[in-house]
MIDREN-132551 format. One line per 8 residues: number of its first residue (from 0); their letters; for each residue x, y, z of N, C-alpha, C. Coordinates in steps of 0.001 Angstrom, whole numbers. Example, Ala and Ser with C-alpha at 12.3 -4.5 7.8 and 13.67 -1.06 7.14 Angstrom:
BEGIN
0	as	13190,-5690,7800,12300,-4500,7800,13200,-3300,7800  12850,-2250,7080,13670,-1060,7140,12900,30,7870 .
***
This chain:
BEGIN
0	msqrsdls	-5349,-17254,-12398,-4290,-16244,-12503,-2913,-16865,-12303  -2729,-18101,-12831,-1465,-18798,-12609,-350,-18289,-13504  -700,-17598,-14588,312,-17083,-15500,448,-15572,-15340  1647,-15075,-15642,1859,-13634,-15627,919,-12995,-16645  256,-11903,-16266,-739,-11292,-17146,-616,-9787,-17088  -1316,-9111,-18030,-1358,-7670,-17950,-2535,-7255,-17078  -2720,-5956,-16927,-3742,-5443,-16027,-5045,-5075,-16732  -5137,-5313,-18008,-6301,-4880,-18777,-7590,-5425,-18186 .
8	gklvlvtg	-8460,-4505,-17766,-9755,-4886,-17240,-9764,-5381,-15812  -8600,-5510,-15184,-8545,-5994,-13810,-9001,-4890,-12851  -9834,-5260,-11885,-10338,-4310,-10900,-9383,-4273,-9713  -8803,-3098,-9464,-7782,-2952,-8424,-8148,-1788,-7506  -8240,-2075,-6224,-8503,-1047,-5212,-7185,-559,-4632  -7002,762,-4602,-5827,1379,-3988,-6301,2208,-2808  -5873,1861,-1599,-6277,2651,-440,-5395,3890,-314  -5988,4945,229,-5245,6193,377,-4734,6717,-947 .
16	aarrigrg	-5579,6652,-1965,-5125,6952,-3328,-5364,8386,-3756  -5830,9237,-2860,-6130,10612,-3248,-4874,11432,-3511  -3812,11121,-2766,-2626,11981,-2831,-1343,11142,-2805  -252,11788,-3070,1099,11277,-2855,1325,9932,-3558  1941,8970,-2854,2288,7700,-3483,1046,6973,-3984  -25,6984,-3203,-1246,6307,-3627,-1778,6840,-4935  -1742,8157,-5082,-2180,8776,-6335,-1294,8311,-7492  17,8295,-7268,939,7844,-8311,679,6410,-8728 .
24	ialhlare	397,5551,-7748,94,4157,-8052,-1192,4055,-8868  -2228,4768,-8436,-3508,4717,-9140,-3366,5182,-10587  -2662,6286,-10800,-2493,6808,-12160,-1729,5813,-13041  -694,5222,-12478,99,4252,-13241,-750,3046,-13630  -1485,2495,-12668,-2292,1306,-12954,-3381,1605,-13970  -3962,2792,-13879,-4989,3173,-14857,-4391,3263,-16260  -3194,3825,-16364,-2527,3907,-17676,-2260,2523,-18254  -2062,1553,-17372,-1770,188,-17816,-3028,-633,-18059 .
32	garvlihy	-4202,3,-17976,-5438,-657,-18347,-6283,-1193,-17218  -5834,-1019,-15968,-6625,-1506,-14845,-7863,-647,-14632  -8895,-1252,-14086,-10077,-518,-13610,-9786,-167,-12154  -9386,1051,-11920,-8906,1453,-10603,-10063,1955,-9738  -10038,1557,-8480,-10946,2093,-7473,-10126,2904,-6489  -10580,4128,-6216,-9869,5068,-5362,-10507,5086,-3980  -9766,4648,-2967,-10257,4797,-1597,-9744,6109,-1018  -10593,6749,-218,-10185,7944,523,-10972,7979,1822 .
40	neserear	-10504,8800,2744,-11264,9018,3975,-11821,10432,3992  -10943,11433,4185,-11403,12821,4257,-11037,13648,3028  -10135,13147,2193,-9623,13937,1061,-10487,13738,-185  -11771,14095,-70,-12695,13825,-1171,-12338,14624,-2418  -12000,15906,-2263,-11695,16726,-3435,-10503,16156,-4195  -9445,15805,-3475,-8265,15234,-4125,-8571,13871,-4731  -9411,13092,-4032,-9768,11763,-4544,-10534,11877,-5858  -11460,12835,-5932,-12217,13017,-7166,-11312,13465,-8304 .
48	atadecga	-10341,14313,-7988,-9397,14748,-9019,-8565,13572,-9524  -8107,12733,-8613,-7343,11553,-9008,-8206,10613,-9835  -9450,10412,-9390,-10357,9536,-10129,-10578,10035,-11549  -10723,11345,-11710,-10900,11923,-13040,-9666,11671,-13908  -8482,11842,-13313,-7243,11615,-14060,-7084,10150,-14449  -7692,9260,-13671,-7628,7828,-13970,-8691,7399,-14981  -9484,8346,-15440,-10527,8013,-16396,-11813,7603,-15734  -12305,8467,-14847,-13563,8221,-14127,-13501,6951,-13285 .
56	agllqanl	-12437,6821,-12519,-12294,5669,-11623,-13359,5713,-10535  -13692,4554,-10003,-14658,4477,-8923,-14096,5014,-7627  -14987,5529,-6778,-14590,6103,-5491,-15236,5311,-4361  -14452,5043,-3329,-14944,4368,-2135,-14427,5108,-919  -15327,5517,-33,-14933,6238,1174,-15008,5312,2376  -14010,5395,3247,-14050,4629,4496,-13019,5196,5455  -13366,5182,6736,-12426,5490,7803,-11748,4188,8191  -10494,4020,7825,-9815,2746,8024,-9493,2456,9474 .
64	esvaditr	-9700,3426,10364,-9556,3142,11788,-10655,2197,12274  -11733,2107,11538,-12906,1323,11931,-12999,46,11108  -12926,-1101,11780,-13080,-2369,11076,-14482,-2479,10476  -15467,-1955,11181,-16831,-1970,10651,-16913,-1184,9353  -16208,-63,9273,-16233,746,8055,-15481,45,6929  -14393,-641,7255,-13674,-1429,6255,-14584,-2507,5684  -15275,-3209,6561,-16189,-4270,6130,-17294,-3707,5241  -17847,-2551,5633,-18872,-1904,4819,-18344,-1541,3443 .
72	mfaeleer	-17120,-991,3391,-16550,-592,2112,-16407,-1776,1163  -15925,-2914,1676,-15752,-4073,800,-17087,-4679,386  -18079,-4615,1271,-19419,-5069,884,-19981,-4181,-221  -19750,-2872,-106,-20195,-1929,-1136,-19466,-2195,-2442  -18171,-2457,-2346,-17383,-2767,-3542,-17956,-3995,-4251  -18231,-5038,-3479,-18755,-6270,-4076,-20121,-6043,-4707  -20955,-5263,-4055,-22288,-4985,-4589,-22219,-4188,-5882  -21302,-3224,-5936,-21213,-2344,-7102,-20439,-2958,-8259 .
80	ygrldglv	-19396,-3747,-7948,-18486,-4191,-9002,-18413,-5711,-9165  -18883,-6455,-8175,-18992,-7894,-8327,-17767,-8699,-7964  -16574,-8164,-8252,-15362,-8924,-7985,-14214,-7959,-7701  -13114,-8509,-7216,-11920,-7712,-6971,-10717,-8553,-7367  -9875,-8004,-8238,-8693,-8730,-8709,-7427,-8352,-7957  -7346,-7088,-7498,-6131,-6651,-6833,-6415,-5631,-5744  -5602,-5670,-4700,-5669,-4698,-3613,-4281,-4153,-3366  -4169,-2833,-3291,-2920,-2178,-2904,-3181,-1432,-1607 .
88	nnaarftr	-2629,-1942,-521,-2775,-1297,786,-1699,-216,918  -2083,995,567,-1156,2117,585,-1400,3080,1741  -2630,3201,2200,-2964,4185,3237,-2096,3981,4473  -1539,5075,4990,-644,4976,6146,-500,6336,6811  11,6284,8031,304,7498,8792,1761,7490,9228  2289,8693,9501,3705,8826,9845,3858,9972,10841  4434,9682,11980,4749,10720,12961,6137,10472,13526  6654,11497,14188,8026,11426,14717,8040,11842,16182 .
96	fhpfdvte	8464,10923,17049,8574,11192,18477,9754,10408,19055  10409,10982,20038,11334,10189,20835,10511,9126,21553  11023,7905,21726,10235,6857,22389,9682,7248,23753  10393,8093,24506,9899,8509,25813,8629,9350,25703  8426,9958,24539,7298,10880,24365,6080,10240,23713  6192,8995,23279,5070,8329,22614,3998,7970,23641  2782,8427,23374,1647,8097,24242,856,6938,23643  -86,6427,24405,-954,5374,23883,-1721,5874,22660 .
104	adwdfihs	-2149,7124,22722,-2877,7693,21584,-1975,7790,20353  -705,8159,20557,244,8231,19444,435,6854,18816  588,5853,19675,775,4479,19200,-442,4020,18404  -1628,4229,18950,-2846,3779,18286,-3101,4539,16989  -2748,5819,16957,-2918,6630,15751,-2176,5990,14576  -966,5508,14823,-166,4877,13778,-645,3462,13482  -777,2648,14513,-1037,1229,14301,-2459,942,13825  -3417,1809,14164,-4793,1555,13753,-4941,1562,12238 .
112	vnlkatff	-4132,2355,11563,-4180,2409,10097,-3063,1583,9473  -1830,1797,9923,-687,1151,9273,-728,-363,9356  -1166,-902,10494,-1111,-2349,10686,-2503,-2983,10772  -3332,-2487,11688,-4652,-3105,11853,-5483,-2995,10582  -5576,-1806,10036,-6393,-1626,8830,-5836,-2428,7661  -4516,-2495,7545,-3925,-3280,6466,-4339,-4733,6569  -4320,-5276,7783,-4747,-6669,7950,-6203,-6853,7550  -7092,-6015,8056,-8514,-6234,7793,-8887,-5941,6341 .
120	ccqqaair	-8159,-5047,5687,-8371,-4874,4247,-7923,-6131,3499  -6799,-6710,3911,-6360,-7980,3317,-7418,-9057,3520  -7920,-9140,4735,-8922,-10156,5054,-10153,-10023,4167  -10718,-8822,4116,-11953,-8610,3376,-11736,-8762,1871  -10583,-8318,1379,-10291,-8491,-45,-10126,-9958,-389  -9385,-10691,447,-9108,-12104,149,-10380,-12945,155  -11292,-12652,1068,-12570,-13378,1088,-13264,-13259,-265  -13257,-12076,-818,-13929,-11839,-2100,-13115,-12361,-3276 .
128	mrrhgggr	-11801,-12240,-3214,-10963,-12777,-4292,-11127,-14286,-4420  -11201,-14961,-3291,-11290,-16417,-3313,-12583,-16892,-3973  -13620,-16085,-3909,-14892,-16458,-4552,-14790,-16445,-6070  -13778,-15758,-6598,-13684,-15567,-8048,-12344,-16039,-8608  -11720,-17000,-7943,-10545,-17634,-8524,-9205,-17077,-8117  -9178,-16095,-7221,-7895,-15612,-6728,-7661,-14135,-6979  -6461,-13678,-6638,-6133,-12269,-6810,-4745,-11952,-6316  -4452,-10673,-6280,-3120,-10189,-5904,-3257,-9080,-4861 .
136	ivnisslg	-2490,-9196,-3787,-2465,-8165,-2751,-1044,-7627,-2640  -926,-6304,-2618,369,-5648,-2433,260,-4684,-1258  1069,-4906,-244,1093,-4033,925,2282,-3090,841  2014,-1789,941,3107,-821,956,3644,-747,2387  4883,-1159,2552,5519,-1088,3872,6418,134,3906  7681,-30,4234,8563,1135,4326,9983,664,4600  10930,1480,4215,12307,1247,4645,12383,1207,6168  11485,1948,6827,11433,1945,8283,10997,625,8878 .
144	girpwaeh	10446,-261,8068,10122,-1608,8521,11288,-2561,8384  12339,-2108,7702,13528,-2923,7474,14695,-2442,8334  14827,-1124,8422,15916,-523,9190,15330,317,10328  15952,287,11508,15411,1018,12659,15719,2513,12591  14710,3317,12906,14866,4770,12993,14573,5192,14430  15520,5831,15066,15454,6082,16508,14223,6869,16943  13815,7854,16145,12690,8694,16540,11371,8256,15907  11354,7028,15430,10137,6494,14794,9887,5052,15222 .
152	ahycaska	10187,4731,16478,10058,3338,16926,8640,2810,16727  7637,3657,17019,6245,3236,16876,5883,2994,15404  6373,3862,14533,6139,3711,13100,6879,2488,12553  8156,2340,12936,8941,1194,12472,8282,-118,12877  7746,-152,14101,7069,-1360,14563,5864,-1680,13684  5118,-652,13296,3941,-888,12462,4328,-1418,11091  5371,-873,10502,5755,-1286,9158,6502,-2616,9151  7268,-2901,10203,7858,-4234,10339,6748,-5265,10488 .
160	gvihmtka	5679,-4884,11196,4517,-5757,11316,3876,-6031,9976  3775,-5007,9134,3213,-5193,7792,4044,-6201,7005  5358,-6096,7100,6233,-7001,6354,6053,-8442,6814  6070,-8674,8116,5939,-10046,8605,4518,-10577,8375  3527,-9709,8512,2154,-10102,8235,1999,-10493,6766  2648,-9760,5876,2627,-10087,4455,3093,-11518,4229  4175,-11891,4882,4716,-13241,4713,3772,-14299,5275  3180,-14008,6442,2238,-14963,7031,1008,-15143,6155 .
168	lakalapd	473,-14027,5622,-701,-14116,4762,-375,-14801,3442  844,-14626,2951,1234,-15307,1716,1126,-16816,1882  1507,-17311,3047,1382,-18743,3321,-76,-19136,3494  -825,-18318,4207,-2215,-18659,4524,-3120,-18641,3301  -2844,-17736,2352,-3759,-17531,1228,-3323,-18209,-62  -2148,-18838,-56,-1661,-19533,-1248,-2568,-20733,-1564  -2633,-21149,-2829,-1873,-20630,-3960,-2618,-19604,-4815  -3911,-19404,-4559,-4696,-18600,-5491,-4602,-17104,-5240 .
176	itvnsvap	-4122,-16712,-4055,-3952,-15291,-3749,-2509,-15056,-3333  -1827,-14146,-4002,-462,-13802,-3616,-471,-12540,-2768  495,-12446,-1858,621,-11287,-976,2092,-10891,-945  2385,-9689,-1393,3750,-9182,-1448,3796,-7758,-906  4999,-7249,-721,5143,-5904,-158,6198,-5103,-903  5920,-3817,-1047,6884,-2855,-1598,7283,-1909,-467  8576,-1760,-262,9101,-912,817,9805,303,217  9131,1458,187,9760,2655,-388,10858,3223,510 .
184	gvipfgdl	11837,3835,-146,12819,4635,567,12344,6077,628  13233,7026,383,12866,8444,436,12130,8815,-850  10839,9148,-708,9999,9545,-1846,9409,10912,-1494  10043,11988,-1895,9595,13320,-1451,8403,13854,-2231  7601,14642,-1537,6511,15400,-2147,6600,16822,-1601  7651,17521,-1954,7926,18832,-1399,9361,18890,-915  9671,19930,-157,11037,20109,324,11405,19041,1342  12663,18612,1303,13175,17634,2249,13710,18333,3490 .
192	deraeamv	13468,17733,4672,14082,18277,5879,15515,17750,5980  16241,18180,7005,17646,17818,7124,17840,16309,7221  16942,15650,7956,17060,14200,8116,16885,13490,6785  15877,13897,6006,15635,13271,4709,16785,13566,3740  17332,14773,3800,18470,15096,2949,19661,14221,3277  19861,13960,4560,20953,13079,4976,20732,11658,4450  19485,11215,4453,19176,9887,3929,19452,9815,2431  19135,10881,1710,19415,10905,272,20920,10851,29 .
200	ratpaqrp	21686,11602,827,23148,11577,666,23713,10190,926  23052,9440,1810,23515,8087,2132,23019,7041,1149  22138,7440,242,21558,6500,-723,22555,6238,-1848  22914,4976,-2114,23859,4700,-3204,23457,5290,-4550  22151,5357,-4813,21699,5942,-6082,21881,7448,-6133  22166,8070,-4979,22451,9503,-4888,21277,10385,-5288  20067,9908,-5056,18874,10708,-5324,17694,10094,-4595  16631,10864,-4385,15396,10270,-3857,14664,9517,-4956 .
208	gtaeeiae	13656,8765,-4560,12856,8032,-5524,11610,8802,-5917  10810,8188,-6758,9574,8808,-7243,8396,7868,-7016  7201,8437,-7008,5997,7626,-6888,5874,6659,-8062  6317,7076,-9234,6240,6205,-10409,7089,4961,-10214  8240,5108,-9572,9102,3941,-9337,8456,2966,-8348  7747,3495,-7366,6993,2625,-6454,5864,1934,-7222  5185,2688,-8065,4077,2135,-8836,4534,1004,-9762  5718,1139,-10329,6224,88,-11212,6439,-1215,-10444 .
216	avhyflta	6904,-1112,-9194,7088,-2309,-8381,5742,-2931,-8024  4759,-2083,-7705,3411,-2571,-7428,2859,-3287,-8655  3044,-2680,-9806,2582,-3264,-11068,3158,-4668,-11246  4445,-4816,-10971,5073,-6132,-11111,4359,-7175,-10255  4150,-6869,-8980,3517,-7837,-8097,2069,-8135,-8489  1387,-7151,-9051,-6,-7361,-9466,-126,-8239,-10707  947,-8364,-11464,884,-9131,-12707,1753,-10384,-12685  2535,-10574,-11630,3387,-11760,-11550,2559,-13016,-11302 .
224	sefvtgqv	3149,-14163,-11581,2469,-15432,-11347,2368,-15711,-9852  1620,-16753,-9502,1446,-17102,-8095,2728,-17656,-7487  3770,-17860,-8303,5051,-18347,-7791,5831,-17230,-7095  5360,-15989,-7248,5974,-14841,-6579,5059,-14415,-5448  5382,-14801,-4239,4543,-14445,-3097,5377,-14396,-1821  4926,-13578,-872,5635,-13430,394,6922,-12647,286  7073,-11859,-755,8319,-11150,-993,8233,-9673,-607  9373,-9098,-249,9469,-7673,75,10494,-7056,-867 .
232	laidggls	10071,-6065,-1629,10941,-5406,-2596,11191,-3979,-2133  12426,-3703,-1730,12796,-2362,-1285,13122,-1499,-2499  12352,-445,-2696,12599,515,-3780,13174,1753,-3108  14475,1737,-2901,15107,2720,-2022,16465,3196,-2485  16786,2911,-3762,18085,3346,-4268,19264,2686,-3586  19008,1576,-2908,20090,870,-2216,20299,1303,-771  19443,2187,-251,19650,2711,1098,19580,1607,2159  18769,581,1936,18662,-498,2926,19933,-1333,3006 .
240	lr	20843,-1144,2076,22104,-1875,2101,23111,-1251,3058  22841,-17,3489,23791,690,4354,23782,119,5760 .
***
């Protein structure tokens, strides 16, 4: 995979792909010819609907809080499909608390999926990619991993961890596996609250983003050569420049 290529026939797993940004990424990749695999935990109905829209995409269920379940999912993937060309770590959680109010359970709720699960999905995917000549990993981080948000310290820490982990894994897995990250800005799925509206007003592009715009960035990293690795691409309308 040393040359830039298209996605035709490439097997790509998208975690948390039943809804929202993950769904948008899965639909985009399927339109571009990828063989998409839809991961979900509890959102089976939505996952099946997304899979149908992707053209009967494969479904994989796992509770990403459990490393054992992650390992089982990748073993099942290998048994059913034989190889894996791309992984998009999209599954994540988001909560809002003043730092004084964050409990150990609140911290673990965020980090068990946002950071720990992302690492172990990278690990299990890379083991299998290396058996078949390499692959591409894209971790969805966040503007919150680049800029500090006062009432999201626990979340910001998890996403900053994803960004730095991406860079470390890019070094560890080179040259046959690339690891990059896409950091979305404000991507609404419904009405915006006052805080999100303020962020949109502060965005140089003067609008929120879309799942399709995130998917296009993911697509780029999945098809770029191995010379593009360890990079973080903020898709945020310029908000990270503020």
